[in-house]
C-alpha positions in Angstrom: -2.9 24.9 8.3 -2.3 22.2 5.6 0.2 19.3 6.1 3.8 19.0 5.0 4.0 17.6 1.6 6.8 14.7 2.6 7.5 13.4 -1.0 8.2 17.2 -2.2 10.6 17.9 0.8 12.1 14.2 0.0 12.9 15.4 -3.5 14.4 19.0 -2.0 16.6 17.3 0.8 19.3 15.1 -0.4 21.0 12.4 1.8 24.5 13.6 1.0 23.0 17.1 2.8 21.8 15.2 5.9 24.9 13.1 5.9 26.8 16.4 5.8 24.5 17.9 8.8 25.7 15.0 10.9 29.3 15.0 10.2 29.1 11.4 8.7 32.7 10.2 7.6 32.7 7.0 5.2 35.0 4.7 5.9 34.5 3.1 2.4 33.2 4.5 -0.8 32.3 2.6 -3.9 30.4 4.2 -6.5 27.8 5.7 -5.1 27.6 3.8 -2.1 29.4 4.8 1.3 30.0 2.8 4.3 31.0 3.8 7.9 29.8 3.9 11.6 26.3 4.3 12.2 25.4 7.9 13.4 22.1 6.5 14.9 22.6 7.0 19.3 22.5 3.6 20.7 23.5 1.5 17.6 25.0 -1.4 18.9 27.7 -1.6 16.6 31.5 -1.2 17.2 32.4 -1.4 13.5 32.7 1.0 11.0 31.0 -1.0 8.1 27.4 -1.5 9.4 26.0 1.5 8.3 25.5 1.7 4.4 24.2 4.7 2.0 23.3 4.6 -1.3 23.5 8.2 -2.6 21.4 8.0 -5.8 19.0 6.0 -4.4 18.5 8.2 -1.4 18.3 5.3 1.5 20.3 4.2 4.3 20.4 1.2 6.2 22.0 0.1 9.2 22.8 -3.8 9.6 23.3 -3.7 13.5 20.6 -1.5 14.5 18.4 -2.3 11.6 17.4 1.2 11.1 16.6 2.2 7.3 14.8 4.9 5.3 15.4 8.0 3.4 17.2 11.4 4.2 14.0 12.4 6.7 13.9 8.9 8.5 17.6 9.0 9.2 17.4 12.9 10.6 14.4 11.6 12.9 16.5 8.7 14.0 19.2 10.7 14.9 17.6 13.4 16.7 15.4 10.7 18.7 12.2 13.0 17.5 9.0 11.6 16.3 9.1 12.0 12.4 7.1 15.2 11.9 9.0 17.0 14.7 12.3 16.0 13.3 11.4 17.5 9.5 10.3 20.8 10.9 13.7 20.6 12.8 15.5 19.7 9.7 13.7 22.4 7.7 14.6 24.9 10.4 18.5 23.4 10.6 18.7 23.9 6.7 16.8 27.2 6.6 14.0 25.6 4.3 10.4 26.1 4.4 8.8 23.1 4.7 6.3 22.6 1.3 2.9 22.4 2.3 0.0 20.3 0.7 -2.8 22.6 -0.8 -6.3 21.6 -1.4 -5.8 21.3 -4.9 -3.0 18.9 -4.2 -4.6 16.9 -2.1 -7.8 16.4 -4.4 -5.4 15.9 -7.4 -4.1 12.6 -6.2 -5.9 9.5 -6.9 -7.9 8.0 -4.5 -6.1 4.9 -3.0 -9.3 3.6 -1.3 -11.7 3.4 -4.2 -14.9 1.7 -4.0 -14.7 -2.2 -5.1 -17.9 -3.2 -6.1 -19.0 -6.4 -4.9 -19.1 -9.6 -7.0 -22.9 -10.1 -8.0 -24.4 -13.0 -6.2 -23.8 -16.5 -8.0 -27.2 -17.8 -9.4 -26.8 -21.0 -7.1 -28.1 -19.1 -4.2 
C-alpha cells in the first residue's frame, strides 16, 4: 500500500480547520495571527497568550511548551499520537481519504541524494 502524501494533505487541511476541531478560543487576534491558551495537554502555561498561530502561513508555536509546526503536527501533539497515526485519525475525524503517494509521484521527485563525484586527485600526490 502506498504511503500518505503528507505534502498534499497539508494543502488540504487548514490550521483553522484543526483549531476549530480542537475548540480553540483565541484571546487575541491581529490580522491572520491568533493568540490564546495552548491546547496541548501538559503545557505548563497558565497564560492565555503563550500559543500563537499564523493562519496564512499555516504554522503554530507555543512559547511555553516549545511545540511548533503545521496543522498535522498540532493534531498529533494534542492527540498524543505518533504522527502517522494522528494523521489517519485526523482524516477519519474530518471524513477525508488520505492522499496516497503513487509510483509515478515517487519517481517524479528529484533525487535528494544525488551522487556527487569526488574531486580528481591533486597533481601533487
